N, C-alpha and C positions, 0 to 999 in steps of 0.2 A: 677484150672485145674492142675492136676499133670501129670508128664511124666512117672511115674512108676519106675523111677530110685531111688535107695537109695541115701541118702545124700552123702555117701562115693563115690558112682559111679558118682554122679553129680559133686562133687568136683574134682574128678580125671579127668573127661571130661573137666571141666573148666580149670584146670591147664594145661592139654595137649593143649587145644586151645590157651591159653595164650603163651605157649612155641612156638607154630607154629606162632602166631602173632608176637612174638619178633624176631624170625628167619626171617620171611618175611620182617619185618621192617628193620632189618640190611641189608638184601639183597637189598631192595629198596634203602636205603640210600647209600649203596655201589655203586649201579648202577648210582645214581644221582652224587655222588662224582666223579666216573670215567668219566661220561659224561662231568663234569666241569673241570676235570684235577686237582682235589684237593684230599686231604686225607679225611677219614671219620671224623677225629678229626676237620679238617678245617670246614667241613660241620656242625658238631655239634656246633662249635663256631658261625657260621652264624645263626644257628637255635636259639641259646641263645640270640644273638643280636636282631633277629627278634621278639622274644617273649618279652624280657625285656628291649630292647633299649640299648643305649650306656652303656658300662661297663669299669671299670678300668682293666688294664692287670691282676692285682692280683685277682680281682673278676672273670674274665674269667678263669684263671688258676684253681681257687677253683671249679668253676662250672663244668669244663671239667675234673677235676681229673688229671691235669698235673702240673709239677713243675713251680713255679714262676721263673722268670729270663730267662735263655736261651731258654727253651722249649716254653714258651708263647711268648717270643720276636720273635723267629723264625716263629711261627705260624702266628703272626700278620704281620710280614714282608712279608711272602708268600702271605697272603690274600691282603695286601696292594698293592704289586706289580701286582697282578692279577686284581686289581680294585674293589674288593669286600668290603673292609673296608678302613677307613681312621682314622688317629689319630687326635684328636682335644683337645683343652684345655677345662677343666671342667669350665663352666661358674661361678660356685660357689666357686671354689678354683683353681686359675690359675696355681698353682704348679702341679696340677694333670693332667694326660692325660687320656682321654676317647677313647675307640675304638667304632666307629659307622659304620653302614652299609653304603656303597657307591653305586653309580649308577649300577655297574655290578651285584649287588645282585638281581636285578630284574630277571636275567636269572635263578637264583635259584628258585624263586617263580614260574616261568613259568613251571619248571620241576615237581613241586608239584601240579599244577592246575588240571590236569586230575584226580589224586587220590582224591584231595579235592572235586571235583565235584561229583565223584562216592560216596564218603562217605556222602556228603550232600544229594544226591538223596536217599541213603539207609536210612538216618535218617528221611527222610520225612514220613516214616512209623511209627515213634514213636511220642507219644505226649510229651508235655513239661515236665511233671512229670517223664516220662521214661528217657528223655534226661538228666534231672537233676540228676537222680539216676545213670546213666552211667557216668556222669561227676564226681560225688562224688567217685564212684568206681575207676575210672581211676586216679583221684587225690590222693586217698589214696594208690592205688597200686604204683604210682610213688614215694610216700614217702617211702614205704617199699623197693622198688628197690634201691632208693638212700641210704637208711640206710644200706642195704646189701652190696652195692658197697663200702661205706665208711668203713664198718667193714673189708672187704677183703683188702682194701688198707692199713688200719692201722695194720693189722695182717702180712703184708709182712715184710720180713727181708731183709735189704739191702745187 
């Protein structure tokens, strides 16, 4: 079944919808961060830890696009004081410190639960093959966005 749109028009429509989605995601994350009394970068840190588990401060800095040292230390200190993260020794290398989610991070998940339920209900209308296609698309899109952000950061002049 075709929509009658040209490929160019369809691509433009998709790009515009992705821009709207990106903006709304930033707005939603900003609202969550404000509700929690943390910064958007702090929330991104909690998201990384929630997806990938405990990380070294250096790994968090790289994933968040912030500088190692003072910036990441200040971020971890803020989140630790608020009860969202804790520092722990790496069980495989006791010289290293890992940052892990702590009990208060459950409050973050609670703020995402309504959106998660709505997305889950929406996806009930898709079959497994369609969901796999969407997952591949989003994963590849995430790669492109990450590459573009890295290029912008590396092109910055101090």
